Residue, then its C-alpha position, 0 to 999 in steps of 0.5 A: x834651257x832644259x835640253x842644255x841642262x840635260x847636255x851638261x849632265x851628260x858631259x858630267x856623266x861621261x867624266x864620271x864614267x872615265x874614272x877607274x873601272x872599279x868605280x863604275x861596273x865589274x861586268x866584263x861581259x857587258x859591251x859597255x863595260x868592255x868599252x869603258x875598260x878599254x878607254x880607261x886603260x888607254x887614258x892611264x897610258x897617256x903620259x901627257x895630261x893634254x891628251x886627257x884634256x883634249x879627249x874631255x873637250x872632244x866629248x863636250x863638243x859631241x854633246x853640246x856643239x855638234x849641230x844639228x843633232x841626228x834626229x833633226x837631220x833625219x827629219x830634214x832627210x825625210x823632207x828632202x825625200x818627200x820633196x823629191x817624190x812630189x816632183x816629176x823632174x830632177x831640177x834642183x834635186x840632182x846637183x849639176x856636178x853630182x857623181x854617178x855614184x851619188x845619182x845611184x844612191x838617191x832615194x825617192x818614192x813613187x806616188x800615184x794619182x790615186x795616192x799622192x800622199x803615199x810617198x810621204x807616208x812611206x818616207x815617214x815610215x822609213x825615217x821612224x825605222x831609221x831612228x829606231x835602229x840608230x837609238x838601239x845600236x850598241x857599238x861593239x867594244x871590240x870594233x876594228x881599230x888600228x894598233x899603235x906600234x912601239x916603233x912609231x916616233x913620239x909625235x905619230x904615236x901621240x897623234x894615233x893615241x889621241x885619235x883612239x882615245x877620241x874614238x873610245x870616248x865617242x863609243x862610251x857616250x853613244x853606248x851609254x845613251x843607248x843603255x840609258x834610254x832603254x833603261x829609262x821611261x818617260x821624258x828621260x828615255x826620250x831626252x837621252x836617245x843618241x839621236x836627241x843628244x849627238x850629231x854627225x861625228x858620233x853617227x859617223x862612228x856608229x852608222x857602219x854598224x847600223x847599216x850592217x844591221x839593215x843588211x842582215x835584216x834584208x837577207x832575213x827578209x828574202x826567201x833564202x834568208x827565211x830558210x836560214x836559222x835566225x840564230x846563226x850568223x848570216x853576215x858572211x852569206x855570199x849570196x847577198x846582193x849588197x855592195x858591201x865587201x865580202x871582207x868587211x870586218x863587220x861581217x864577223x860579228x854575230x847576230x847577238x852583237x849586231x841583230x838584224x833589223x828587218x825592212x819596215x812593213x809595207x816598204x819595198x826592199x829596194x826603196x828601203x835600201x836606197x833610203x838608208x844607203x843615201x842617208x849614210x852617203x850624205x853623212x859621209x859627204x858632210x864629214x868629208x867636206x871638212x875632214x871630220x874636223x870639229x867645226x862648222x861646215x864651210x859654205x858651198x859655192x853655187x856651182x857645188x850644190x850638195x844635198x848633204x848641206x840641206x840636212x847637216x848644216x847648222x842653219x838647216x839648209x837655209x844657205x844651200x836653199x838660197x844658193x839654189x834659188x840664185x842658181x835657178x834665177x841665174x839659169x832663168x836669166x840665161x835662158x831668157x837672154x838666149x831666147x831674146x838673142x834668138x828672137x833678135x837673130x830671127x828678126x835681123x834675118x827677116x830684115x835682111x831677107x826683105x831688104x835683099x828682095x826689094x833691091x832685086x826688084x828695083 
């Protein structure tokens, strides 16, 4: 009952924050205040009250109905990586229809005979670092967005305005939770973290900025990065070996806005990059399955296993695990039938061979 009451309070806080700027804060230099000013301005331009209602419903969905929450999904991902690291084969780890990109993004930690639990320890360290970065990242108020042209027709303009308002509402909720948790202590600080309150749709908006912080941290951890003044903007360093585009607009933010997050101590850089990259990949997959709609993920067919369903489905992967067990049973049945068929063919051949020999002897 307590978490549910806390979520209702957060929705109420959002509604208070959506009032005119004069009733909230006048600090124009604060990222949160700038984001708030942006959404207030756009809400004031929305002639249709239905837009305001829809944005309010969107904020309510993010807090109350977008399940599972980020922390739960991160723990599920920890279990997935740990399970992969514990097995030697790719059975039930790689999907039969997995793309080459998905295979490259897959993360696992190697364990040795002397330290079989080391892989689990490293996965846990990475998960803690991931959640720490998630809960400390502010979405910049001047994030790249698509301008609405005055030449657009009424319906298109309304749709794009609605999308922008929803994005701004997500940003307000996210940044408000980050600031609330950082400015609080005890249970309130724990319960108001973005990872505790929000789910995949909110994280989808924030993760590019989180991943950019990781990228910068990797640069700083290299020899080249160590020779660079940390106060300068390293985002446009063309020597980085990441897959990010050189024209990525996130590279234009300074380190004060998106501060670098160094790889966890004791974790190989390649392992760390594989860990947070795949987590983002699975997030993108789960949101693309239903095009980011505010509804439950569809049930996947047995032939379309996907690891994202193990961590982002509201049933915590139960349906996906059941589907995989059915696939294993089906494969085992086919293999057994193949073996039995081979045995029967060999037996028939032996009978035919023996019968042919007796005929020639008579």
